[in-house]
Residue, then its C-alpha position, 0 to 999 in steps of 0.5 A: m499499499q502506498k503512503e498516500q493510500k495508507l494515510k487516506f485509509l487511516t483518516e477514513f477509518g478515524i472519521y468512521l470511528k469518530t462519527r460512530r461515537e458522536k452519532i451512534l453512541k452519543e458520546k461527544n466527549l473523547l475524554q469521557f469515552s476513553y474513561s468508560s472504554n479503558l482506552d488512552n485518550s490521546k491514543l484515541a484522539k490520534i486514531e480518530k485523526g488518522e494519525v496512527d497505524i494501529q495494530f490488530s489487537t488495538l482493533i479488537e479493543l476499538a471494536k468493543a469500545y465502539k460497540l462494533s462486531d467483527k464484521t462491522i469494525l471496518g464498515f466503511k468504504f476503503p479508499t482505492d486507486e480508482 
């Protein structure tokens, strides 16, 4: 995956998570959400901004925190070259 594609993918994933947190879970405050989900606030902020490439274990923790199933954690359109 090229660097530009990877950056676009991470950004889209972050937007997907932030939108879910704010609109579906009704959690506007990231700090409060991080406390309730036992995830680090600064790490969540970076993930939602698309600034960090996460590990698989983090993906599982995010699925739990954002109440997403294994089939919906990547429930957004992947950016492609097309």
